[in-house]
N, C-alpha and C positions, 0 to 999 in steps of 0.2 A: 422089737420094739424097743433096744436100745437106744437106736439113732434119735425118737423122737424126744425120750428122755433128756438128752442132752442139749437137743435142741431146743427143750424147753426151758433147760437150766441156762441156758447162754440169752433166750429171752428174757429172762426174769432181770440178769444182769443189764443189758440193756434197759429198757424200758421198764424198770423200778424209780423209786423213789431218786438214787442215789444217783442214775446219768442223769436225771434233771437236776442234781445238786451241783452236777460237774458243770452241765451248762450254764446254769445261772453263774456257776463262778464263773465261768470266763467272760460272760456278760460285765461282770460287775469289774471287773479287771479290764477288760476294755474299754470301760466309760474312766476308768482311773488314767488310764493311757491317754485317752483324748483329752482329759483336763489337762494331763502336762504338757501333752505336745503341745497345745491351744491348739488344734484341728482347724477352727475358724480362722484363725489370726496366718496360720499358715495358707490354707485357700488366698485370704485379701492380698496377702503375699505374692502368692501364684499370681494372679490375676493381675496384679501390677507389675510384677516380671513381665509379665507376657506382654500389656504394652510397651514396655520398654523393648524386648525382642523386635517386637513390628514396626518399632522405628526403623525408617530407611537409613539414617545416620548411625545405626549402631555401632557398626565396626570400624566408625573412623576413629575410635578409642580400642584398640586390640584390647587392652587390659583389662578393661571394664567391661565391654563385652565377653570377653572370658569369663570374667568374673560374674555377670549378669544371668547367663546362659547355663552357666555351671552351677548357680545356685536356683536356677527354674528346674533344672533336671531333676536335682537332689531335693527339693519341695515337692515335686510333682510324685516322684519314686516312692517317697515317704506315706503324702496321701493315698497313695494306690496301694501301697500295703497295708494301709491299716483295714480301708474298703474294704479291701479284698480277703481280710482275712475275718472280719466283720462279718461277710457274704459267707463265708465255709461255718463259719458258728450258726448262723441261719439254718444253712443249708443241712447242718449236722442233725440239727432239733428235728426237721421234717424228716430224716431217711431214717432219724430214731423212731419217729410216728409209724413211719411206714413199715418196720419192720414189727413194730407191735400188732399193727392191724393184720398185716398176709403173716404172722407167726413162720417168716420165712430167714430160717436160721443163716443162708448166705448173707443178706441183707445184714441181719445184727454182727454179723463179722466183718463187714466191711464199716459199719459205723464204730464198731470197738476199735479198728486199725484206722482210722479216719479223726475217732478224738483222739488217740494216741498221737496222730500227727499236729493238729489244731495246738494243744497242748503247750508242745514244744516250740510251735510257731510264736502262740502269745507269751510263753516264756522269754524266748528271745526278743519282742517287740519290748516286752516289759521292762530289758536290763535300759533302753533309752530315758526311762525314768529316771534311772541313777546317774545319769550323767548332769552333773547341776554346778561343775565349777565353774569358775569366771569365763573362761575360754573353750571350754567343753562344745558349744556349739558351732565354731568354728572351723572351715574347712582347714585342712591340714597340708606342711610341706614333710616330705620324709627323708631326711638323708640317711642314706646305704655306705658305708664307706669297708673293703675290705680291712683284717686284721692279721693277727698270726696265722700261717701256714700256706705264702707263700703263692703259688700259681691254685690251688684248691681252694682258696682263701676268694682270691679274686672271681673264680668261677662259682663260688657261694654265693656271692654277694650279688652276682647278674640273679641268680635264680631267685634271690629276696626280692629282686628288683620285678622280676617275670612274677612272682608269689604274691604281691602288693597290688600289681596292676590287675592282674587276673582278679584279684576279690572286687576291685573297683568296676572292672568291666559284668560280672555276676551281677553288681549292684546297677548297672547301666549311670556308675560315677565315671565324669570325664576326666581325664587327668592329663596334666599337663607338664612335659619332662624339662627340666631346664637344662641342666649339664648332665653327661655322662662322660667318666673321663678311664676310658679304657686300659687294660691291662695288655701289654706286648704277646703274650703267648695264648691267653684266654679270659675271659671272664672282664669284670670292672673292676677298677681302683675304688673310684665311688662312683655316686649319683645321686642327682636331687629332681623332685617331682613333687609336685603337689596335687592332691585328690581335690577336686571339688563338689564337694558336697553337705549338707547340713550336720553337724557332731562331728563329722570326720577325724579331727582332733582327739574330741574327748573319744571318741573309741578306739582311735591308732595308736594315742600315747600309752596306752598300758603296755604296747610291745615296744617303748624304748627299751633298749640294753643289748647286752652283748649273744647273740647267737650263732648257736656249735654245733657242727655239723662234723658225723663220725661215718666214713667210707672208706669200701676200696679206691685208692685213688686212680682215675683214669689217665691219670699222667703220670704215674710212676710205673716204668717199663717191669719192675719186677712183681708188682700188686699188691704193694703194702697198706697195710691200712692208713689212712692220715685223718688225725684229728685238723681242722680249721674253722675260723672265728670270723665273724662280722657283726658290724656295729650298726643299728636301728635306730636314729634322734626323729623325733616326731613336733615339730612346733607347730603354734596355730597363726594362721596367717591373718595378715591385719586388717582393720577396716579403718577408715575415714576418720574415726572418732578418738582410735588411739594416738598418742602423743609422743612420735616418734620422730625427733627432728636430724638429719644428717648434715653437717657442715662438708660443702663441697672442698673444701681446702684440708678436711679428713679424710679424702679419699685419696687412695694412687687408682688410675683407672691404665688398666692394660686392655690391648685389641690382638689376638691374635688369631689365627686360621682354625675354624673347626676341624674335630679330625675324629676319625670313626675308626673300626675296630681294626688291630695291627698297624694304626697310624695311617692309614688311606686320609688323604683329604675328602671333606664334604662338600666345602663351600672353597672359591676359587679366592674370594676375599679373605681381607683380615676382619671377618663381624662378630667374631666370639669378642666377649667382654669378661675382663676380671678385675672385679672390684675388689680392692682391700681396705678395710677400715685400720686406719694408722693407728687410734687410741687404743683399740682392742684389740688387734690382728686379726680379726675376724676375715677368712678371705672367701667369696660367694663367683661364681663366674656362670655364665648364660651362654649357650652357643644355639639353642634350638630356632630362633627367628634369623632371617637373613640379612638385618639390618643391624649396624650396631644400635642407633637408636632404641632401637624394639628390644634389641639383647642388655642394653644397660638400664631400659623401664623393668623387665622381667628380675634383672640381678638385684638390682636395688629395694623388690619386693619381698625376695629373699633375705637380701641384709637386715632392712625394717626388722621383718619378723623375727630373725636369730638376736640382733640388738634389743627386742621385747623381752623373748624369752630370757635372757642373760640377763637384764634391769630385773624383771620380775624374780629371778632368782638370786640376787644380792639383795634385794630389799625383803625377801625370807629367809635370807641368812641361810639356804639350802639349795646348793647348785644343780640337785638333783629333781628340782620339784617340777621344770618346764621341760626341759632339756638333757640334762645327766651328765657326767662324765663319764662315759664310756669309755674304756682301754681296748674291748675289742679281743680280750686273752683270755688264759686260765685264769679261776677265781670268780668272776662276776657276771658269768653266764646266765639267763634267765630264761633260756628254751633250749632244748637238745633234740637235734633231728639226727636219729641213728638209721643206717641203711645195713650195716654189717656189725657183730655178727647177726642182729636181729633187726626188726624193722618196729622201729616205733617213732612218735614225736611227742615229747614231754614238756610240759612249762612247770619247771622247780621251785616256781612258787604255789600256785594254785593248785598244783598236781594232778592237772586234766591232762588226758593223751589219748591219741589215737594209732591204731596199727596200720597206718598206709599213709608212707608219707609223699607219694608221686598225688595223691585228692591236696594234702596240705601245700604243696608247691604248686598245685592247681589254683588254687586262690580259695580253698576251702579253708579257714580260718576262721571262720564266727564262732564256733565254741570255745577256741582258745581268746578269742576277744571279749565275748559274754562271758566267759570266767575269771578274765583277768579285770574287769570292770566291777564284777562282786567282787571282789576279792581286794581291790581298792578300796572300793567303799565300805569294806569290813575294817580293814587298817586305818583307814580315816576317823570312824565310828569309836575304835579302840583307842586311839590318841586322843579324840576329844574326852573321854573318858577318863 
């Protein structure tokens, strides 16, 4: 007799007023998200971008083509994600009704599990409504550089680059690599790449700062534990309305041969381009294209974005507003990745942590990003008060 009683108790939880209230709250939250995201506006922009993509001369301007296709892919992904989640809520209501009608404990348990999954997904989507900064809706340029820690730091920097590109792949966001400077033994000295997706800057900017890795070094023949650091900087991609003019007389342009791991040559011509902005000392390199003109154009995109970040930081008299002065050393780390003597990844600002570093390195960082966005919003409110 006990199993039927337990099943009845589970049925009351699923089909009762509280369950109905959960679905009602989920629908209310989705309605708010739809208004904040302006879903109709997104669909109109998708239609316009679709016409641009269909144009036969689209790829005559590769920089613009990359921007258009990236924007289209990102917007379509966001709309699809919203509609898929709304469909799951609708299906959940049907599942709960089915459980009540059939008095089926298994269906009831399935509805319970789906409710938990849907609530988590809605909470993740709701975070997008917290991205209301001036540049939050922009695409992002991510810069990573190895810090203290020698070859382990270079290897860690390459791991972080893989982590962010895997995150982009999981979300179907196009990635455009501008420059990678490889270290001699392993890993990279630095890397610069763009993630073409709406709100990529607002989302990833919370990861700007120093990242710290603790592990048994695979490069130490004595198997000692090593601590290494890498710096992550995120800046927004400029749009045509941004007023950043660069005088050609303020630039030093150097061309060189692209290089790969271990110093291996990638191209047989001097097609890579390095731009030095003499007034500020900013240096940007690009070697992802085969021609000097294309690499110079891509490098100019990054340079202008960095100049905008610098300008806004100076205007706010706050160096860390957009870019941050990241030293990549002891004392200013924002996230720890510990592989030995235990395994954990923990954000030191939010307290958010997971016990599976490999999943994080494989791009499962949404939890950290969402916690960071909420933390930043709370800090902004506290500052306003």
